[in-house]
Structure formats: C-alpha cells, structure tokens
C-alpha positions in Angstrom: -7.0 -61.6 26.6 -5.2 -59.6 23.8 -6.7 -56.2 23.0 -7.1 -56.2 19.2 -8.2 -52.6 19.2 -4.6 -51.5 19.8 -3.5 -52.4 16.3 -6.1 -50.2 14.4 -5.4 -47.4 16.9 -1.7 -47.6 16.2 -2.3 -47.6 12.5 -4.5 -44.6 12.8 -1.9 -42.7 14.8 0.7 -43.4 12.2 -1.5 -42.2 9.5 -2.3 -39.0 11.3 1.4 -38.3 11.7 2.2 -39.1 8.1 3.8 -36.1 6.2 1.6 -36.9 3.2 -1.5 -36.0 5.2 -0.3 -32.4 5.4 0.7 -32.2 1.8 -2.2 -29.7 1.1 -0.3 -27.2 3.3 2.7 -27.4 1.0 3.1 -25.8 -2.4 6.1 -26.2 -4.8 6.8 -23.5 -7.3 9.2 -23.9 -10.2 10.4 -20.4 -11.2 12.0 -19.8 -14.6 13.5 -16.5 -13.3 13.4 -15.7 -9.7 14.0 -12.2 -8.2 13.9 -13.3 -4.6 15.7 -10.1 -3.4 14.9 -7.1 -5.6 18.2 -5.5 -4.5 20.1 -8.5 -5.9 20.4 -10.2 -9.3 17.7 -12.6 -10.5 18.4 -16.3 -10.7 17.3 -18.9 -13.2 15.6 -22.2 -12.7 14.7 -22.0 -9.0 12.4 -23.9 -6.6 10.3 -22.2 -4.0 8.6 -24.3 -1.3 5.8 -22.8 0.7 4.6 -24.4 3.9 1.6 -23.1 5.9 1.7 -19.8 4.0 5.4 -19.1 4.5 8.5 -19.7 2.5 10.2 -22.8 3.8 12.8 -23.4 1.1 14.5 -21.6 -1.8 16.7 -23.9 -3.8 18.5 -24.0 -7.2 17.2 -26.2 -9.9 13.7 -27.7 -10.3 13.2 -30.0 -7.3 10.6 -32.7 -7.8 7.4 -32.5 -5.8 7.8 -36.1 -4.7 11.2 -35.2 -3.3 10.0 -32.1 -1.4 6.6 -33.3 -0.2 4.7 -36.1 -1.9 1.2 -34.9 -2.8 2.0 -31.2 -2.5 0.5 -28.6 -4.8 2.6 -27.7 -7.8 2.7 -24.4 -9.6 4.6 -24.2 -12.9 6.1 -20.8 -13.4 9.0 -21.9 -15.6 8.0 -19.3 -18.2 7.5 -16.6 -15.7 9.5 -13.8 -13.9 8.8 -14.5 -10.2 9.2 -11.8 -7.5 7.8 -10.6 -4.2 4.3 -9.2 -4.1 4.1 -5.5 -4.7 3.3 -3.0 -2.0 1.4 0.3 -2.5 1.9 2.7 0.4 -0.8 5.1 -0.5 -4.3 4.0 -1.6 -7.9 5.0 -0.9 -10.0 1.8 -1.3 -13.3 3.4 -0.5 -13.9 5.2 -3.8 -12.7 6.4 -7.1 -12.5 10.0 -8.4 -15.3 10.7 -10.9 -18.3 12.9 -11.8 -20.7 11.1 -9.5 -18.7 11.4 -6.3 -21.1 14.0 -4.8 -24.2 12.0 -5.3 -22.5 8.7 -4.2 -21.5 10.4 -1.0 -25.1 11.1 -0.2 -26.7 8.0 -1.5 -24.3 5.2 -0.4 -24.8 3.7 3.0 -21.9 2.6 5.2 -22.7 -0.9 4.1 -22.5 0.1 0.5 -19.1 1.7 1.1 -17.8 -1.4 2.7 -18.9 -3.6 -0.2 -17.4 -1.3 -2.8 -14.2 -1.2 -0.8 -14.0 -5.0 -0.9 -14.5 -4.9 -4.6 -11.7 -2.3 -5.1 -9.4 -4.3 -2.7 -9.8 -7.4 -4.8 -9.0 -5.5 -8.0 -5.8 -4.2 -6.3 -4.8 -7.7 -5.3 -5.4 -9.1 -8.8 -3.0 -6.4 -10.1 -0.3 -7.9 -8.0 -0.4 -5.6 -4.9 -0.4 -7.9 -1.9 0.0 -5.2 0.8 -1.3 -1.6 0.8 -1.5 1.3 3.2 -4.9 2.9 3.1 -4.4 6.6 4.0 -7.9 8.0 4.2 -11.3 6.3 4.6 -14.3 5.9 6.9 -12.3 4.2 9.6 -14.9 1.8 10.9 -15.5 0.3 7.5 -11.8 0.2 6.6 -10.8 -1.4 9.9 -13.5 -4.1 9.3 -12.2 -4.7 5.7 -8.6 -5.0 7.0 -9.7 -7.5 9.7 -11.9 -9.5 7.3 -9.0 -9.9 4.9 -6.6 -10.8 7.7 -9.0 -13.5 8.9 -9.3 -15.0 5.4 -13.0 -14.2 5.0 -12.4 -12.4 1.7 -9.5 -12.0 -0.6 -7.7 -8.7 -0.7 -4.3 -7.1 0.0 -2.9 -7.0 3.5 -4.1 -3.5 4.7 -2.3 -1.1 7.0 -5.2 1.3 7.8 -4.8 4.9 8.9 -6.7 7.1 11.2 -6.8 10.6 9.8 -6.2 13.7 11.8 -6.8 17.1 10.3 -7.5 20.7 11.3 -10.8 22.5 10.9 -11.2 23.7 7.3 -8.0 21.9 6.2 -7.5 19.2 3.7 -9.0 16.1 5.3 -12.0 18.1 6.7 -15.4 18.0 4.9 -15.9 20.5 2.1 -18.0 21.2 -1.0 -21.3 20.7 0.8 -24.1 22.9 2.1 -23.6 24.2 5.7 -26.3 21.8 7.0 -24.3 18.8 5.9 -20.9 20.0 6.9 -21.5 19.3 10.6 -23.1 15.9 9.8 -20.1 14.6 7.9 -17.3 16.1 10.1 -15.4 13.4 11.9 -14.3 13.4 15.6 -10.6 13.5 14.6 -10.8 17.1 13.3 -8.9 19.2 15.7 -7.6 22.7 16.6 -4.6 23.5 18.6 -1.9 21.0 19.9 -3.9 19.6 22.8 -7.0 19.0 20.8 -4.9 17.3 18.2 -3.4 15.1 20.9 -6.9 14.1 21.8 -7.8 13.4 18.1 -4.6 11.3 17.6 -5.3 9.2 20.7 -8.9 8.7 19.6 -7.9 7.5 16.1 -5.5 5.0 17.7 -8.1 3.9 20.2 -10.5 3.0 17.5 -8.0 0.9 15.4 -5.6 3.1 13.4 -2.4 1.3 12.4 -0.8 4.6 11.3 -1.8 8.3 11.6 -2.3 10.3 8.5 -2.1 14.1 8.8 -2.6 16.8 6.2 0.0 19.4 6.9 -0.8 21.3 3.7 -3.9 21.9 1.5 -4.8 19.4 -1.1 -5.7 19.3 -4.8 -9.1 17.6 -4.4 -10.4 19.8 -1.5 -13.3 21.7 -3.0 -12.0 25.0 -1.7 -9.7 27.8 -2.9 -7.5 27.7 0.3 -4.6 26.5 -1.8 -1.9 23.9 -1.1 0.2 25.8 1.5 0.8 24.8 5.1 -2.5 24.4 7.0 -1.5 22.7 10.2 0.5 24.8 12.6 4.0 23.6 13.7 2.8 22.9 17.3 -0.1 20.9 16.1 2.1 18.7 13.9 4.6 18.2 16.7 2.0 17.1 19.2 0.4 14.6 16.8 3.8 13.1 16.0 4.8 12.9 19.6 1.5 11.3 20.6 1.5 8.8 17.8 5.0 7.7 18.3 4.4 7.4 22.1 1.6 4.9 21.2 3.7 3.0 18.7 2.2 4.4 15.5 4.0 6.0 12.6 2.8 9.2 11.0 2.3 9.9 7.3 2.0 13.5 6.2 0.1 14.6 3.1 2.2 17.6 2.0 2.5 19.6 -1.2 3.9 23.0 -0.3 7.5 23.4 0.8 6.8 24.9 4.2 4.3 22.1 5.1 6.8 19.4 4.0 9.6 20.9 6.1 7.4 21.5 9.2 6.2 17.9 9.1 9.8 16.6 8.7 11.1 18.8 11.5 8.3 17.3 13.7 9.6 13.8 12.9 7.0 12.3 10.5 7.9 9.0 9.0 6.8 9.6 5.4 5.9 12.5 3.2 3.1 11.8 0.8 3.3 13.6 -2.6 6.1 16.0 -1.6 5.3 18.1 -4.7 7.4 21.1 -3.8 10.3 19.6 -1.8 13.3 21.9 -1.7 16.9 21.4 -0.7 16.0 21.6 3.0 13.3 19.1 2.5 15.7 16.7 0.9 18.2 17.2 3.7 15.6 16.6 6.3 14.3 13.5 4.5 17.8 12.0 4.4 18.7 13.0 8.0 15.5 11.6 9.5 15.5 8.4 7.3 11.9 9.4 6.3 10.4 8.1 3.1 9.0 10.0 0.2 5.8 8.4 -1.3 5.6 10.3 -4.6 2.1 9.3 -6.1 3.0 10.4 -9.6 0.0 8.5 -10.9 -2.4 10.8 -8.9 -0.7 13.9 -10.4 -0.9 12.4 -13.9 -4.6 11.5 -13.4 -5.8 14.8 -12.2 -4.0 16.8 -14.9 -5.8 14.7 -17.6 -9.1 14.9 -15.8 -8.9 18.7 -15.4 -8.1 19.1 -19.1 -10.5 16.5 -20.5 -13.6 16.6 -18.3 -15.8 19.2 -16.8 -16.9 17.8 -13.4 -14.2 19.4 -11.4 -14.9 22.8 -9.7 -12.7 25.7 -10.8 -10.8 25.6 -7.5 -9.9 21.9 -7.9 -9.2 22.2 -11.6 -6.7 25.1 -11.1 -4.8 23.2 -8.4 -4.8 19.9 -10.4 -3.2 21.4 -13.4 -0.5 23.3 -11.4 0.4 20.6 -8.8 0.0 17.6 -11.1 2.3 19.0 -13.6 5.0 19.9 -11.1 5.2 16.6 -9.2 7.4 14.7 -11.6 10.3 17.2 -11.6 10.4 17.3 -7.8 10.3 13.5 -7.6 13.3 13.3 -10.0 15.3 15.7 -7.8 14.6 13.8 -4.6 15.5 10.5 -6.2 18.8 11.7 -7.7 19.6 13.2 -4.2 19.3 9.8 -2.6 16.0 10.2 -0.7 14.4 6.9 0.2 11.4 6.3 -2.0 8.4 4.0 -1.1 6.0 3.2 -3.9 2.6 4.8 -3.6 -0.1 5.7 -6.1 -2.9 7.5 -4.3 -5.2 5.0 -6.1 -8.8 6.1 -5.6 -7.7 9.2 -7.4 -6.7 6.9 -10.3 -8.6 3.7 -10.9 -8.0 0.8 -8.6 -6.2 -2.1 -10.3 -4.1 0.3 -12.4 -1.5 0.7 -9.6 1.4 -0.5 -11.7 1.1 2.6 -13.9 3.0 4.4 -11.1 6.0 2.2 -11.9 6.0 3.4 -15.6 5.8 7.0 -14.5 8.6 6.6 -12.0 10.7 5.0 -14.6 10.0 7.7 -17.1 11.0 10.3 -14.5 14.5 8.8 -14.2 14.2 6.0 -11.6 15.9 2.8 -12.7 13.9 -0.4 -13.1 15.7 -2.0 -10.2 15.0 0.9 -7.9 11.3 1.0 -8.9 11.0 -2.7 -7.8 12.9 -2.0 -4.6 10.6 0.9 -3.8 7.6 -1.4 -4.2 9.0 -4.3 -2.1 11.9 -3.8 0.2 11.2 -0.1 0.9 7.5 -0.6 1.4 8.2 -3.4 3.9 10.6 -1.1 5.8 8.2 1.8 5.9 5.5 -0.4 7.6 8.0 -2.2 9.9 7.4 -5.6 8.2 10.8 -6.3 6.8 11.0 -9.5 8.8 8.0 -10.9 6.9 7.7 -9.1 3.6 9.7 -7.4 0.8 11.9 -10.4 -0.2 11.3 -14.1 -0.8 13.4 -15.8 1.9 12.9 -18.6 4.3 10.4 -17.7 7.1 8.7 -14.8 5.2 5.2 -14.6 4.0 4.6 -16.2 0.7 3.4 -13.1 -1.1 4.5 -13.9 -4.7 3.7 -12.6 -8.1 4.8 -13.5 -11.6 4.8 -11.8 -15.0 5.6 -13.1 -18.5 7.9 -10.2 -19.2 11.0 -9.1 -17.3 10.3 -5.8 -15.4 14.1 -5.3 -15.0 14.2 -5.0 -18.8 10.8 -3.4 -19.4 9.0 -2.0 -16.3 5.7 -2.1 -18.2 5.7 -5.9 -17.6 4.2 -5.1 -14.2 1.0 -3.9 -16.0 0.1 -7.5 -16.7 0.7 -9.7 -13.6 -0.5 -13.2 -14.4 0.1 -15.0 -11.1 -0.6 -13.8 -7.6 -0.1 -15.7 -4.3 -0.8 -14.0 -1.0 0.1 -15.7 2.2 0.5 -19.0 0.4 -2.9 -18.9 -1.3 -3.0 -18.7 -5.0 -5.6 -16.0 -5.9 -4.8 -15.6 -9.6 -3.1 -18.0 -12.1 -3.1 -17.5 -15.8 0.5 -17.6 -16.9 
C-alpha cells in the first residue's frame, strides 16, 4: 500500500529548506554614499547585504531585494552618508559629573547603578557609538551590563570592560569622604608595592576584566590636592603590565604628568589615556611601542567650563580642572603632528553621555583632519581592542555595525553630531533619516 504521508513530508522539508524562509535574517541597504573603509575614498550608490548580523556582500549599484534575497528587509539610505559604527575607547557608563554626585553615591543601590548604566549605554548607542571601552566602574555591575548587551537582552554598545588597579591614596582610590566611609568604599584592587599589585591585577582579571586600567598619575577629579604627578612607582607599573599581558589582557594607563606617561610607556602599556603633558620622549615611546594615545579632549573642555561656570567643585578639583583642561589640546596637537597613533576617546561620564561626537569636533579644531578623526573612531579603535577582524570597516565577514548621517563628515565633521541611523550587529536600533 502506498504511503501518502511521504508527499506532505517532502513538501514540508522543501519549504523548510527554502531560502525565503530565512529572509528575515537578511537585510539589504542602499547607501547613497558609502565609506566602507574610512582610510579609503567613499563610493556612491552602493548596496550592503547583511546576513545573520554580518556583512555578506558589498556591491556597486542598487541591487534589488528580490535579486539578493526575496522577502529580505530593506533599508533605504540613498540620501545618507553610510559608514562603520563609531568606537569610543574611554567612557564611564555608570554616572555623569554633576553637583549631586556625592549624594547619589550614598543613596543609589548597586541595582540603581546598573539601571542607570543601561540608560546611559542606550544613549551612547543612539549617538552612533556601537562599541565602547568602559575604563572605570563598579566591576560587577559593568560586567553584567556588558554580558546582557552581548546576549541581546538589552540594547547598548558592545562593551570592553576594565578592571581598575590603583595604589592607596592615588587617583582611582576612594576620596572626598569621611574616614568611616573610606574603608567601606575601597575596592580589593587597590594595591601597594609590585607583588600586591600583581595580586590586584590577577584578581581583576579573575572577576571578568577585559582590560586593565591603571592610574599612573593623579587625576583632575580626585577630591584631593595631591596633584597630577606620577603616583604609581615604576616597579608597580611594570608588575601590573607584565601580569596583565601574561594573562592576555591589555593595559590602559590614565596619565597626565610627563613622568607618569613615560613610566607607563617604558613598562609597556598599550594606551595612554589623556596624555596631557606628553613630551618628546613620550612621543618617541608611543611611536616605538605602537601604543595609542586616547586624548579625551571633551573631558578637558567639559571640566574647564564647569570649573568656571559652576560652584560644586572643591577648590582642589577646580584648580586642576582649569590648568589641565586648558593644556590638553596643545599636547594632543603635537602628538598628532608627530605621527602618534590616536584612538578616539571622550571620557564620557565627565561629559554627558550621548554627546560623544563632540570629541570629533574638538579634535578637528585642534588640527586633526576629518579623515583621520573618522579613522581614529573606527579602524584605530578596532586595532586597540584587537577586533580588527570584525570591526572598524564594512567588509564581508565583519559585524554589521553601521551608522548613517545626512551630512558628509568628511566635509563637515559636525555631521556626526546628528546620527540618524544606527545598526549594531545587524539589528536596526535607530532609523530616522
């Protein structure tokens, strides 16, 4: 007797294998102007095909959706300037500088901090920044946010999260509180001496750090009058770098003063954050080591205005803010002209989250070409976090992190201040072009 169930089963199998069933995993973008590689020239009238969150085709002309994948999603960016998602290599997603910081620190629970961080992360993503390096946070909450975004539970930029290692009383330790609270808020990655700093580094990595952040010098926003000079000893820095590198982690060094910059570079750090007083030796070491400078001009600009226009800063902070903030730009210009590798970073959290693109304007005003600004925020960022194989350009096989603006940032960098389209990992999270 003939089994008539075979025919329906065969039809069902054919339907399951039909390409049209998987069309929802495919997106076709028509780009009026496409800067697929920020180091190259933009192209006109291009088609991007995204399959399962990655770029599967980049083709000249406007390919029809029916030709590429019948039933695929279609995004019309014919009036837009399309480029890779921006990358900010220095953010602090757990807060924003303001007059209520002290009370918030005492009143907000860890859960409150986590929720606020998710809010700031979303603002950052909506501004076109699809990948960030968070260089200072309550680690447990930041690692949870990083992982939640990676799992697709919430929308936010891809996060490379740091574990902070600092010395007792240095920038990165707790300050500005009563003695009774100082011990309560002090973390277990505060260290003294090279062997203790080895322990602190290992601990940070054990609990989830993607990168180690050290503070080789004092900082502007430490509520103490200990200045911005070198605070970590050379042997402490060397031990942290050696330990981190042995465990496969890069090291970013907050550094303002010359001696702290150079000590960190001699120890082999991978990036200098701020670099406010880099000298000729600093530039030589940066270039010799292939280390990146992450300038954070926006932070300097922000604290100068706050120091002059508000009264919530302590005298110690205000004095440092005016001096260091005003000096950062000239030092950045010298480093850029000398050929130092620059990775885009804002120190957002000092400035308001979501305004990250203002850094691009400040870098441009300081003498960096529009093209090099875009490279710093894409190709160089990807290199710094060892993700050049998946981020930084729009080529086949890479993550579909894509943004679009109405204006052309190669002609007017301020076009980045208004990003109208954002796709991260193939998912459209903003579309209003």
